[in-house]
C-alpha positions as CSV (number, residue, x, y, z in Angstrom):
1,Q,15.8,5.8,-8.7
2,V,12.4,4.1,-8.8
3,Q,9.5,6.6,-9.2
4,L,6.1,5.6,-7.8
5,V,2.7,7.2,-8.5
6,E,-0.4,6.2,-6.5
7,S,-4.0,6.6,-7.6
8,G,-7.4,5.3,-6.7
9,G,-8.0,7.1,-3.4
10,G,-11.2,9.0,-2.7
11,S,-14.1,9.4,-0.4
12,V,-16.3,6.4,0.5
13,Q,-18.9,5.5,3.1
14,A,-18.2,3.0,5.8
15,G,-18.5,-0.6,4.5
16,G,-17.4,0.4,1.0
17,S,-14.4,-0.6,-1.0
18,L,-11.6,1.0,-2.9
19,R,-8.7,-0.3,-5.0
20,L,-5.5,1.7,-4.9
21,S,-2.9,1.4,-7.6
22,C,0.8,2.3,-7.7
23,E,2.5,2.7,-11.0
24,V,6.2,2.0,-11.0
25,S,8.6,3.7,-13.4
26,V,10.7,0.6,-14.1
27,Y,10.4,-3.1,-14.2
28,F,10.8,-3.9,-10.5
29,L,11.0,-7.2,-8.8
30,N,12.0,-6.3,-5.2
31,C,9.4,-6.3,-2.4
32,M,6.8,-3.5,-2.5
33,G,4.5,-2.2,0.2
34,W,1.7,0.0,1.3
35,F,1.9,2.3,4.2
36,R,-0.6,4.8,5.6
37,Q,-0.5,7.9,7.8
38,A,-3.5,9.4,9.5
39,P,-3.4,13.0,10.8
40,G,-1.6,13.3,14.1
41,K,-0.4,9.7,13.9
42,E,2.8,7.9,12.9
43,R,3.1,6.2,9.5
44,E,2.1,2.5,9.8
45,G,2.7,-0.5,7.5
46,V,-0.3,-1.9,5.8
47,A,1.0,-4.8,3.7
48,L,3.9,-5.9,1.6
49,I,4.4,-8.3,-1.2
50,N,7.8,-9.9,-2.0
51,G,9.4,-10.7,-5.3
52,D,8.0,-14.3,-5.0
53,F,4.5,-12.9,-4.3
54,T,4.5,-13.9,-0.6
55,T,2.7,-11.3,1.5
56,I,2.8,-9.8,5.0
57,Y,-0.1,-7.8,6.4
58,A,-0.7,-5.8,9.5
59,D,-2.6,-8.1,11.8
60,S,-5.5,-5.7,12.1
61,L,-6.0,-5.4,8.4
62,K,-5.3,-8.8,6.8
63,D,-9.0,-9.8,6.8
64,R,-10.1,-6.7,4.8
65,F,-7.1,-5.7,2.7
66,T,-5.4,-7.6,-0.2
67,I,-2.1,-6.6,-1.8
68,S,-1.1,-7.8,-5.2
69,R,1.2,-6.8,-8.0
70,D,1.4,-7.2,-11.8
71,N,5.1,-6.9,-12.8
72,N,4.3,-6.8,-16.5
73,K,2.1,-3.8,-15.9
74,K,4.6,-2.4,-13.4
75,T,1.7,-1.8,-11.0
76,L,1.1,-2.5,-7.3
77,Y,-2.4,-2.8,-6.0
78,L,-4.2,-2.6,-2.7
79,E,-7.8,-3.8,-2.5
80,M,-9.6,-2.5,0.5
81,N,-13.0,-3.8,1.6
82,S,-15.3,-3.2,4.5
83,L,-13.7,0.2,5.0
84,K,-14.0,1.9,8.4
85,P,-13.7,5.6,9.4
86,E,-10.4,4.6,11.1
87,D,-9.0,3.6,7.7
88,T,-9.0,7.3,6.8
89,A,-5.4,8.2,6.0
90,M,-2.9,9.1,3.3
91,Y,-1.8,5.9,1.7
92,Y,1.7,5.5,0.3
93,C,3.3,3.0,-1.9
94,A,6.9,2.0,-1.3
95,A,9.6,0.1,-3.2
96,G,11.8,-2.2,-1.2
97,K,15.6,-2.6,-0.9
98,R,15.7,-6.3,-1.6
99,W,13.8,-9.2,-3.1
100,E,12.3,-10.2,0.2
101,C,11.5,-7.8,2.9
102,P,11.4,-9.2,6.5
103,G,8.6,-7.0,7.7
104,L,6.6,-3.8,7.5
105,Q,9.4,-1.5,8.8
106,S,10.0,1.7,6.8
107,G,13.7,1.0,6.8
108,N,13.1,-1.9,4.4
109,F,12.0,0.5,1.7
110,N,13.9,3.3,0.0
111,S,11.5,4.8,-2.6
112,W,8.2,6.4,-1.8
113,G,5.3,7.8,-3.7
114,Q,3.5,11.0,-3.0
115,G,0.5,9.3,-1.5
116,T,-3.3,9.1,-2.3
117,Q,-5.9,10.2,0.2
118,V,-8.6,7.8,1.5
119,T,-11.5,9.2,3.4
120,V,-14.1,7.0,5.0
121,S,-17.2,8.6,6.4
122,S,-19.6,7.0,8.9
């Protein structure tokens, strides 16, 4: 089973930036994604990147967030800019079931990291 370890979370003021990383335990070419869950809310998909490096973003985030991957380093990234207080959440990395994931549904992913907390203050 793929093991995932997120890092890079922290506290930042509104308008700031953070880059999250997710280290993967094995050389992995299937789709990968980022999800987030705020207190009292359901988990939501943020972005995914397929094996061919095509990407899908949540509509509300695509102008501020960028997902990327370095397969040689076995690492997934999420660059987050112009952060807002409503971006505060636990962010999770996920490994997909197939080379290309059709969308940001949790069912497309079968391995999850423990999460990294992002807190944005106003």
